[in-house]
Chimera marker file (.cmm) of the C-alpha trace (Angstrom):
<marker_set name="trace">
<marker id="1" x="52.281" y="30.694" z="40.966" r="1" g="1" b="0" radius="0.5"/>
<marker id="2" x="48.552" y="31.336" z="41.490" r="1" g="1" b="0" radius="0.5"/>
<marker id="3" x="45.393" y="31.452" z="39.442" r="1" g="1" b="0" radius="0.5"/>
<marker id="4" x="43.157" y="34.528" z="39.505" r="1" g="1" b="0" radius="0.5"/>
<marker id="5" x="39.725" y="34.812" z="37.917" r="1" g="1" b="0" radius="0.5"/>
<marker id="6" x="37.103" y="37.549" z="37.900" r="1" g="1" b="0" radius="0.5"/>
<marker id="7" x="33.577" y="37.887" z="36.575" r="1" g="1" b="0" radius="0.5"/>
<marker id="8" x="31.178" y="40.724" z="35.816" r="1" g="1" b="0" radius="0.5"/>
<marker id="9" x="27.988" y="39.844" z="33.996" r="1" g="1" b="0" radius="0.5"/>
<marker id="10" x="24.367" y="38.854" z="34.250" r="1" g="1" b="0" radius="0.5"/>
<marker id="11" x="24.746" y="35.383" z="35.772" r="1" g="1" b="0" radius="0.5"/>
<marker id="12" x="25.551" y="34.255" z="39.315" r="1" g="1" b="0" radius="0.5"/>
<marker id="13" x="29.224" y="34.995" z="39.899" r="1" g="1" b="0" radius="0.5"/>
<marker id="14" x="29.898" y="32.023" z="42.180" r="1" g="1" b="0" radius="0.5"/>
<marker id="15" x="29.110" y="29.424" z="39.517" r="1" g="1" b="0" radius="0.5"/>
<marker id="16" x="31.311" y="31.144" z="36.932" r="1" g="1" b="0" radius="0.5"/>
<marker id="17" x="34.157" y="31.636" z="39.421" r="1" g="1" b="0" radius="0.5"/>
<marker id="18" x="34.152" y="27.997" z="40.506" r="1" g="1" b="0" radius="0.5"/>
<marker id="19" x="34.354" y="26.830" z="36.888" r="1" g="1" b="0" radius="0.5"/>
<marker id="20" x="37.205" y="29.267" z="36.283" r="1" g="1" b="0" radius="0.5"/>
<marker id="21" x="39.069" y="28.049" z="39.354" r="1" g="1" b="0" radius="0.5"/>
<marker id="22" x="38.635" y="24.438" z="38.272" r="1" g="1" b="0" radius="0.5"/>
<marker id="23" x="40.346" y="25.334" z="34.992" r="1" g="1" b="0" radius="0.5"/>
<marker id="24" x="43.137" y="27.187" z="36.836" r="1" g="1" b="0" radius="0.5"/>
<marker id="25" x="43.737" y="24.659" z="39.584" r="1" g="1" b="0" radius="0.5"/>
<marker id="26" x="47.008" y="23.548" z="37.992" r="1" g="1" b="0" radius="0.5"/>
<marker id="27" x="48.303" y="27.054" z="38.851" r="1" g="1" b="0" radius="0.5"/>
<marker id="28" x="47.528" y="26.680" z="42.547" r="1" g="1" b="0" radius="0.5"/>
<marker id="29" x="46.404" y="23.600" z="44.371" r="1" g="1" b="0" radius="0.5"/>
<marker id="30" x="46.875" y="24.237" z="48.105" r="1" g="1" b="0" radius="0.5"/>
<marker id="31" x="43.983" y="26.638" z="48.723" r="1" g="1" b="0" radius="0.5"/>
<marker id="32" x="41.129" y="28.349" z="46.918" r="1" g="1" b="0" radius="0.5"/>
<marker id="33" x="38.497" y="30.985" z="47.523" r="1" g="1" b="0" radius="0.5"/>
<marker id="34" x="35.853" y="33.231" z="46.005" r="1" g="1" b="0" radius="0.5"/>
<marker id="35" x="34.459" y="36.594" z="47.072" r="1" g="1" b="0" radius="0.5"/>
<marker id="36" x="31.752" y="39.026" z="46.041" r="1" g="1" b="0" radius="0.5"/>
<marker id="37" x="29.435" y="41.559" z="47.605" r="1" g="1" b="0" radius="0.5"/>
<marker id="38" x="26.018" y="40.135" z="48.395" r="1" g="1" b="0" radius="0.5"/>
<marker id="39" x="23.368" y="42.609" z="49.537" r="1" g="1" b="0" radius="0.5"/>
<marker id="40" x="26.113" y="45.161" z="50.217" r="1" g="1" b="0" radius="0.5"/>
<marker id="41" x="28.108" y="42.836" z="52.484" r="1" g="1" b="0" radius="0.5"/>
<marker id="42" x="31.210" y="40.800" z="51.681" r="1" g="1" b="0" radius="0.5"/>
<marker id="43" x="30.504" y="37.208" z="50.694" r="1" g="1" b="0" radius="0.5"/>
<marker id="44" x="33.689" y="35.217" z="51.199" r="1" g="1" b="0" radius="0.5"/>
<marker id="45" x="34.350" y="31.499" z="51.146" r="1" g="1" b="0" radius="0.5"/>
<marker id="46" x="37.922" y="30.197" z="51.184" r="1" g="1" b="0" radius="0.5"/>
<marker id="47" x="39.794" y="27.191" z="52.470" r="1" g="1" b="0" radius="0.5"/>
<marker id="48" x="43.018" y="25.251" z="52.381" r="1" g="1" b="0" radius="0.5"/>
<marker id="49" x="42.823" y="22.390" z="49.929" r="1" g="1" b="0" radius="0.5"/>
<marker id="50" x="41.606" y="21.882" z="46.411" r="1" g="1" b="0" radius="0.5"/>
<marker id="51" x="38.789" y="23.642" z="44.545" r="1" g="1" b="0" radius="0.5"/>
<marker id="52" x="36.611" y="20.604" z="45.305" r="1" g="1" b="0" radius="0.5"/>
<marker id="53" x="37.063" y="21.389" z="49.030" r="1" g="1" b="0" radius="0.5"/>
<marker id="54" x="35.870" y="24.930" z="48.325" r="1" g="1" b="0" radius="0.5"/>
<marker id="55" x="32.807" y="23.571" z="46.532" r="1" g="1" b="0" radius="0.5"/>
<marker id="56" x="32.057" y="21.392" z="49.570" r="1" g="1" b="0" radius="0.5"/>
<marker id="57" x="32.435" y="24.396" z="51.874" r="1" g="1" b="0" radius="0.5"/>
<marker id="58" x="30.049" y="26.452" z="49.705" r="1" g="1" b="0" radius="0.5"/>
<marker id="59" x="27.457" y="23.739" z="50.414" r="1" g="1" b="0" radius="0.5"/>
<marker id="60" x="25.386" y="24.628" z="47.325" r="1" g="1" b="0" radius="0.5"/>
<marker id="61" x="25.109" y="28.305" z="48.323" r="1" g="1" b="0" radius="0.5"/>
<marker id="62" x="24.845" y="30.319" z="45.141" r="1" g="1" b="0" radius="0.5"/>
<marker id="63" x="25.883" y="33.916" z="45.656" r="1" g="1" b="0" radius="0.5"/>
<marker id="64" x="23.301" y="36.260" z="44.154" r="1" g="1" b="0" radius="0.5"/>
<marker id="65" x="25.980" y="38.752" z="43.129" r="1" g="1" b="0" radius="0.5"/>
<marker id="66" x="26.874" y="39.066" z="39.467" r="1" g="1" b="0" radius="0.5"/>
<marker id="67" x="30.376" y="40.400" z="40.225" r="1" g="1" b="0" radius="0.5"/>
<marker id="68" x="33.134" y="38.441" z="41.948" r="1" g="1" b="0" radius="0.5"/>
<marker id="69" x="36.741" y="37.302" z="42.135" r="1" g="1" b="0" radius="0.5"/>
<marker id="70" x="38.378" y="33.936" z="42.768" r="1" g="1" b="0" radius="0.5"/>
<marker id="71" x="41.843" y="32.613" z="43.537" r="1" g="1" b="0" radius="0.5"/>
<marker id="72" x="43.784" y="29.357" z="43.657" r="1" g="1" b="0" radius="0.5"/>
<marker id="73" x="47.016" y="29.485" z="45.630" r="1" g="1" b="0" radius="0.5"/>
<marker id="74" x="50.314" y="27.719" z="45.304" r="1" g="1" b="0" radius="0.5"/>
<marker id="75" x="52.081" y="28.747" z="48.499" r="1" g="1" b="0" radius="0.5"/>
<marker id="76" x="55.498" y="30.260" z="47.952" r="1" g="1" b="0" radius="0.5"/>
<marker id="77" x="55.406" y="32.196" z="51.243" r="1" g="1" b="0" radius="0.5"/>
<marker id="78" x="53.411" y="31.170" z="54.294" r="1" g="1" b="0" radius="0.5"/>
<marker id="79" x="51.885" y="27.778" z="54.938" r="1" g="1" b="0" radius="0.5"/>
<marker id="80" x="48.740" y="26.569" z="53.180" r="1" g="1" b="0" radius="0.5"/>
<marker id="81" x="45.902" y="27.449" z="55.576" r="1" g="1" b="0" radius="0.5"/>
<marker id="82" x="42.410" y="28.909" z="55.646" r="1" g="1" b="0" radius="0.5"/>
<marker id="83" x="43.823" y="32.236" z="56.888" r="1" g="1" b="0" radius="0.5"/>
<marker id="84" x="46.453" y="32.464" z="54.134" r="1" g="1" b="0" radius="0.5"/>
<marker id="85" x="43.948" y="31.504" z="51.422" r="1" g="1" b="0" radius="0.5"/>
<marker id="86" x="42.702" y="34.342" z="49.209" r="1" g="1" b="0" radius="0.5"/>
<marker id="87" x="40.625" y="36.490" z="48.775" r="1" g="1" b="0" radius="0.5"/>
<marker id="88" x="41.178" y="38.788" z="51.758" r="1" g="1" b="0" radius="0.5"/>
<marker id="89" x="38.623" y="41.266" z="53.098" r="1" g="1" b="0" radius="0.5"/>
<marker id="90" x="39.575" y="44.542" z="54.753" r="1" g="1" b="0" radius="0.5"/>
<marker id="91" x="38.709" y="45.000" z="58.427" r="1" g="1" b="0" radius="0.5"/>
<marker id="92" x="35.886" y="47.397" z="57.567" r="1" g="1" b="0" radius="0.5"/>
<marker id="93" x="34.504" y="45.041" z="54.889" r="1" g="1" b="0" radius="0.5"/>
<marker id="94" x="34.741" y="47.630" z="52.104" r="1" g="1" b="0" radius="0.5"/>
<marker id="95" x="37.534" y="46.023" z="50.116" r="1" g="1" b="0" radius="0.5"/>
<marker id="96" x="38.149" y="42.521" z="48.851" r="1" g="1" b="0" radius="0.5"/>
<marker id="97" x="41.567" y="41.806" z="47.336" r="1" g="1" b="0" radius="0.5"/>
<marker id="98" x="43.540" y="39.061" z="45.691" r="1" g="1" b="0" radius="0.5"/>
<marker id="99" x="47.232" y="39.332" z="44.964" r="1" g="1" b="0" radius="0.5"/>
<marker id="100" x="49.976" y="37.205" z="43.540" r="1" g="1" b="0" radius="0.5"/>
<marker id="101" x="53.137" y="37.521" z="45.565" r="1" g="1" b="0" radius="0.5"/>
<marker id="102" x="54.257" y="38.893" z="48.905" r="1" g="1" b="0" radius="0.5"/>
<marker id="103" x="52.954" y="42.178" z="50.317" r="1" g="1" b="0" radius="0.5"/>
<link id1="1" id2="2" r="1" g="1" b="0" radius="0.2"/>
<link id1="2" id2="3" r="1" g="1" b="0" radius="0.2"/>
<link id1="3" id2="4" r="1" g="1" b="0" radius="0.2"/>
<link id1="4" id2="5" r="1" g="1" b="0" radius="0.2"/>
<link id1="5" id2="6" r="1" g="1" b="0" radius="0.2"/>
<link id1="6" id2="7" r="1" g="1" b="0" radius="0.2"/>
<link id1="7" id2="8" r="1" g="1" b="0" radius="0.2"/>
<link id1="8" id2="9" r="1" g="1" b="0" radius="0.2"/>
<link id1="9" id2="10" r="1" g="1" b="0" radius="0.2"/>
<link id1="10" id2="11" r="1" g="1" b="0" radius="0.2"/>
<link id1="11" id2="12" r="1" g="1" b="0" radius="0.2"/>
<link id1="12" id2="13" r="1" g="1" b="0" radius="0.2"/>
<link id1="13" id2="14" r="1" g="1" b="0" radius="0.2"/>
<link id1="14" id2="15" r="1" g="1" b="0" radius="0.2"/>
<link id1="15" id2="16" r="1" g="1" b="0" radius="0.2"/>
<link id1="16" id2="17" r="1" g="1" b="0" radius="0.2"/>
<link id1="17" id2="18" r="1" g="1" b="0" radius="0.2"/>
<link id1="18" id2="19" r="1" g="1" b="0" radius="0.2"/>
<link id1="19" id2="20" r="1" g="1" b="0" radius="0.2"/>
<link id1="20" id2="21" r="1" g="1" b="0" radius="0.2"/>
<link id1="21" id2="22" r="1" g="1" b="0" radius="0.2"/>
<link id1="22" id2="23" r="1" g="1" b="0" radius="0.2"/>
<link id1="23" id2="24" r="1" g="1" b="0" radius="0.2"/>
<link id1="24" id2="25" r="1" g="1" b="0" radius="0.2"/>
<link id1="25" id2="26" r="1" g="1" b="0" radius="0.2"/>
<link id1="26" id2="27" r="1" g="1" b="0" radius="0.2"/>
<link id1="27" id2="28" r="1" g="1" b="0" radius="0.2"/>
<link id1="28" id2="29" r="1" g="1" b="0" radius="0.2"/>
<link id1="29" id2="30" r="1" g="1" b="0" radius="0.2"/>
<link id1="30" id2="31" r="1" g="1" b="0" radius="0.2"/>
<link id1="31" id2="32" r="1" g="1" b="0" radius="0.2"/>
<link id1="32" id2="33" r="1" g="1" b="0" radius="0.2"/>
<link id1="33" id2="34" r="1" g="1" b="0" radius="0.2"/>
<link id1="34" id2="35" r="1" g="1" b="0" radius="0.2"/>
<link id1="35" id2="36" r="1" g="1" b="0" radius="0.2"/>
<link id1="36" id2="37" r="1" g="1" b="0" radius="0.2"/>
<link id1="37" id2="38" r="1" g="1" b="0" radius="0.2"/>
<link id1="38" id2="39" r="1" g="1" b="0" radius="0.2"/>
<link id1="39" id2="40" r="1" g="1" b="0" radius="0.2"/>
<link id1="40" id2="41" r="1" g="1" b="0" radius="0.2"/>
<link id1="41" id2="42" r="1" g="1" b="0" radius="0.2"/>
<link id1="42" id2="43" r="1" g="1" b="0" radius="0.2"/>
<link id1="43" id2="44" r="1" g="1" b="0" radius="0.2"/>
<link id1="44" id2="45" r="1" g="1" b="0" radius="0.2"/>
<link id1="45" id2="46" r="1" g="1" b="0" radius="0.2"/>
<link id1="46" id2="47" r="1" g="1" b="0" radius="0.2"/>
<link id1="47" id2="48" r="1" g="1" b="0" radius="0.2"/>
<link id1="48" id2="49" r="1" g="1" b="0" radius="0.2"/>
<link id1="49" id2="50" r="1" g="1" b="0" radius="0.2"/>
<link id1="50" id2="51" r="1" g="1" b="0" radius="0.2"/>
<link id1="51" id2="52" r="1" g="1" b="0" radius="0.2"/>
<link id1="52" id2="53" r="1" g="1" b="0" radius="0.2"/>
<link id1="53" id2="54" r="1" g="1" b="0" radius="0.2"/>
<link id1="54" id2="55" r="1" g="1" b="0" radius="0.2"/>
<link id1="55" id2="56" r="1" g="1" b="0" radius="0.2"/>
<link id1="56" id2="57" r="1" g="1" b="0" radius="0.2"/>
<link id1="57" id2="58" r="1" g="1" b="0" radius="0.2"/>
<link id1="58" id2="59" r="1" g="1" b="0" radius="0.2"/>
<link id1="59" id2="60" r="1" g="1" b="0" radius="0.2"/>
<link id1="60" id2="61" r="1" g="1" b="0" radius="0.2"/>
<link id1="61" id2="62" r="1" g="1" b="0" radius="0.2"/>
<link id1="62" id2="63" r="1" g="1" b="0" radius="0.2"/>
<link id1="63" id2="64" r="1" g="1" b="0" radius="0.2"/>
<link id1="64" id2="65" r="1" g="1" b="0" radius="0.2"/>
<link id1="65" id2="66" r="1" g="1" b="0" radius="0.2"/>
<link id1="66" id2="67" r="1" g="1" b="0" radius="0.2"/>
<link id1="67" id2="68" r="1" g="1" b="0" radius="0.2"/>
<link id1="68" id2="69" r="1" g="1" b="0" radius="0.2"/>
<link id1="69" id2="70" r="1" g="1" b="0" radius="0.2"/>
<link id1="70" id2="71" r="1" g="1" b="0" radius="0.2"/>
<link id1="71" id2="72" r="1" g="1" b="0" radius="0.2"/>
<link id1="72" id2="73" r="1" g="1" b="0" radius="0.2"/>
<link id1="73" id2="74" r="1" g="1" b="0" radius="0.2"/>
<link id1="74" id2="75" r="1" g="1" b="0" radius="0.2"/>
<link id1="75" id2="76" r="1" g="1" b="0" radius="0.2"/>
<link id1="76" id2="77" r="1" g="1" b="0" radius="0.2"/>
<link id1="77" id2="78" r="1" g="1" b="0" radius="0.2"/>
<link id1="78" id2="79" r="1" g="1" b="0" radius="0.2"/>
<link id1="79" id2="80" r="1" g="1" b="0" radius="0.2"/>
<link id1="80" id2="81" r="1" g="1" b="0" radius="0.2"/>
<link id1="81" id2="82" r="1" g="1" b="0" radius="0.2"/>
<link id1="82" id2="83" r="1" g="1" b="0" radius="0.2"/>
<link id1="83" id2="84" r="1" g="1" b="0" radius="0.2"/>
<link id1="84" id2="85" r="1" g="1" b="0" radius="0.2"/>
<link id1="85" id2="86" r="1" g="1" b="0" radius="0.2"/>
<link id1="86" id2="87" r="1" g="1" b="0" radius="0.2"/>
<link id1="87" id2="88" r="1" g="1" b="0" radius="0.2"/>
<link id1="88" id2="89" r="1" g="1" b="0" radius="0.2"/>
<link id1="89" id2="90" r="1" g="1" b="0" radius="0.2"/>
<link id1="90" id2="91" r="1" g="1" b="0" radius="0.2"/>
<link id1="91" id2="92" r="1" g="1" b="0" radius="0.2"/>
<link id1="92" id2="93" r="1" g="1" b="0" radius="0.2"/>
<link id1="93" id2="94" r="1" g="1" b="0" radius="0.2"/>
<link id1="94" id2="95" r="1" g="1" b="0" radius="0.2"/>
<link id1="95" id2="96" r="1" g="1" b="0" radius="0.2"/>
<link id1="96" id2="97" r="1" g="1" b="0" radius="0.2"/>
<link id1="97" id2="98" r="1" g="1" b="0" radius="0.2"/>
<link id1="98" id2="99" r="1" g="1" b="0" radius="0.2"/>
<link id1="99" id2="100" r="1" g="1" b="0" radius="0.2"/>
<link id1="100" id2="101" r="1" g="1" b="0" radius="0.2"/>
<link id1="101" id2="102" r="1" g="1" b="0" radius="0.2"/>
<link id1="102" id2="103" r="1" g="1" b="0" radius="0.2"/>
</marker_set>
């Protein structure tokens, strides 16, 4: 089970996504992450641990993007780790994805 949140609007996406992940943490507590495009480049912060660990890793950086996605993970396949945490960015940096399940 995982928690997935997205935002499109006029406010900073990172603040909205963090609040959404805090509300969804019961759906996934072993890793969390958020992603957006900031100035045309992927902005990605993710880590193993709780949403509070993600907030610490963000270190008060507020993404200027007003579009973003976030994820809390409850590992059913693969160990909880920074690499296995979502979102994932494609090698060319054009795509950011979150999924629930095994690909």
